[in-house]
C-alpha positions as MATLAB code, in Angstrom:
seq = 'XXXXXXXXXXXXXXXXXXXXXXXXXXXXXXXXXXXXXXXXXXXXXXXXXXXXXXXXXXXXXXXXXXXXXXXXXXXXXXXXXXXXXXXXXXXXXXXXXXXXXXXXXXXXXXXXXXXXXXXXXXXXXXXXXXXXXXXXXXXXXXXXXXXXXXXXXXXXXXXXXXXXXXXXXXXXXXXX';
ca = [
      66.698  112.669   68.032;
      63.025  112.047   67.898;
      59.801  113.745   68.857;
      56.763  112.232   70.511;
      53.492  113.275   72.057;
      52.632  112.093   75.465;
      49.961  113.003   78.104;
      50.873  112.835   81.716;
      47.810  111.685   83.706;
      46.324  114.102   86.213;
      45.670  111.590   88.949;
      45.828  111.677   92.825;
      49.225  111.895   94.552;
      48.579  108.486   96.292;
      47.842  106.783   92.858;
      50.993  108.506   91.318;
      53.060  107.314   94.224;
      51.651  103.800   94.057;
      52.493  103.435   90.340;
      55.933  105.164   90.807;
      56.705  102.607   93.773;
      55.777   99.871   91.471;
      57.660  101.209   88.523;
      60.816  101.776   90.490;
      61.193   97.856   90.824;
      59.790   96.881   87.528;
      59.960   99.494   84.875;
      63.382  100.091   83.101;
      62.235  103.620   82.106;
      61.443  104.551   85.625;
      64.248  107.369   85.958;
      63.653  108.366   82.345;
      60.095  109.730   82.343;
      57.059  109.889   84.730;
      53.897  107.762   84.237;
      52.357  108.818   80.943;
      50.196  107.738   78.001;
      52.106  107.938   74.549;
      49.948  109.376   71.840;
      52.496  109.754   68.981;
      55.474  107.348   69.169;
      58.922  108.378   68.437;
      59.163  110.241   64.987;
      62.839  110.809   63.939;
      64.475  113.401   61.692;
      61.655  115.972   61.870;
      62.219  119.840   62.385;
      60.913  120.682   65.737;
      58.878  123.571   64.614;
      57.176  121.481   61.795;
      56.218  118.741   64.280;
      55.049  121.062   66.797;
      52.681  122.928   64.251;
      51.248  119.643   63.035;
      50.362  118.620   66.566;
      48.909  121.924   67.464;
      46.799  121.795   64.332;
      45.606  118.216   64.856;
      44.729  118.711   68.463;
      43.271  122.120   67.979;
      39.587  121.071   68.654;
      39.999  118.169   70.958;
      38.658  118.358   74.446;
      40.303  117.341   77.669;
      38.732  114.110   78.957;
      38.468  111.775   82.056;
      39.643  108.258   82.172;
      39.743  105.348   84.716;
      42.216  102.441   85.051;
      40.793   99.282   86.580;
      43.222   96.543   85.117;
      46.786   95.611   84.284;
      47.478   93.523   81.000;
      50.427   91.961   79.180;
      51.832   93.260   75.978;
      54.451   91.540   73.905;
      56.683   94.192   72.256;
      56.679   93.912   68.526;
      60.093   95.349   68.093;
      62.109   93.587   70.768;
      62.163   90.517   72.971;
      60.521   92.343   76.036;
      57.170   91.890   77.444;
      55.475   94.824   79.044;
      52.941   95.350   81.910;
      50.220   98.065   81.050;
      47.594   99.864   83.019;
      44.813  100.368   80.522;
      41.703  102.606   80.836;
      38.203  101.214   81.231;
      36.762  104.507   80.726;
      38.180  107.117   78.464;
      39.676  104.429   75.966;
      37.776  105.649   72.957;
      39.048  109.281   73.700;
      42.599  108.062   73.667;
      42.077  105.985   70.184;
      40.338  109.083   68.722;
      43.046  111.499   69.907;
      45.819  109.011   68.726;
      44.029  108.691   65.294;
      43.542  112.421   64.837;
      47.280  113.169   65.728;
      48.354  110.662   62.876;
      45.723  111.799   60.237;
      47.958  114.276   58.675;
      51.512  114.651   57.606;
      52.506  112.072   60.425;
      50.467  109.113   58.797;
      53.559  107.543   57.172;
      55.046  107.162   60.824;
      52.163  105.353   62.055;
      52.806  101.798   62.901;
      50.074   99.864   61.213;
      51.544   96.556   62.191;
      50.750   97.034   65.857;
      47.416   97.837   67.721;
      47.327  101.166   69.441;
      46.626  100.365   73.194;
      46.330  103.309   75.299;
      48.077  102.686   78.371;
      50.606  103.637   81.343;
      53.583  101.077   81.212;
      54.491  100.028   84.731;
      56.807   97.132   84.177;
      58.697   95.113   81.635;
      60.800   92.020   81.444;
      62.170   89.425   78.884;
      60.500   86.774   81.043;
      56.864   86.690   80.249;
      56.098   84.849   83.601;
      57.572   87.814   85.550;
      55.156   90.202   83.846;
      52.255   87.857   84.610;
      53.273   87.851   88.234;
      53.131   91.705   88.078;
      49.799   91.779   86.538;
      48.559   89.201   89.250;
      49.932   91.552   91.902;
      47.738   94.580   90.270;
      44.725   92.526   89.444;
      44.270   90.289   92.455;
      41.985   93.236   94.153;
      39.873   95.768   92.439;
      41.545   99.033   92.033;
      40.363  102.194   90.343;
      42.669  105.073   89.192;
      40.780  107.846   88.019;
      42.209  110.854   86.186;
      41.985  113.468   83.460;
      43.997  114.258   80.308;
      44.018  118.124   79.668;
      47.430  118.680   78.268;
      49.665  117.215   75.430;
      53.337  117.333   75.867;
      55.658  117.371   72.903;
      58.754  115.556   73.864;
      62.272  115.528   72.544;
      64.026  112.306   73.031;
      67.823  112.228   72.507;
      70.630  110.498   74.130;
      68.398  108.412   76.388;
      66.989  111.749   77.756;
      63.574  113.126   77.650;
      62.671  116.923   77.467;
      59.514  118.710   77.173;
      59.624  121.159   74.430;
      56.068  122.416   74.332;
      52.758  121.877   76.311;
      49.473  122.023   74.424;
      46.419  122.454   76.549;
      43.255  120.732   75.185;
      39.952  122.509   75.235;
      38.074  122.227   78.460;
      34.840  120.428   78.471;
      31.749  122.721   78.497;
];
């Protein structure tokens, strides 16, 4: 069992459906979880209350924010032989990075994977074949697109037996 922190993007229904239609054919985790940004990656062997208390403490003064996705990019998984296709934010990128850093700043710091870059993203595809992933990227990037949204809630997720369960939702402060 592991705990994670993710943020489901608040996007239009048509953008959500477009992403889900693509993921259905290209993303192995399609049935497991809806499109999301992972802010704290799986942390095993923690008590739920301790994990939740730490995330609430670290996110306490962080404000909700807007983002905009305009490109798909390739990422080689550092821990497996898979390649991934990510939608990455042009706008809001720094908010994701600062929130990620803040969440890992305390007792979670030993679980931060310093050997990989944190790239805020929504995963939309994966394959062991990098050419297939490049084809997916070409599909998305061949024409300009813009998926605007907002992050206003963090979800603490329990991951166990290949199942995802939201254990707590933490609202971020609203912008003034």
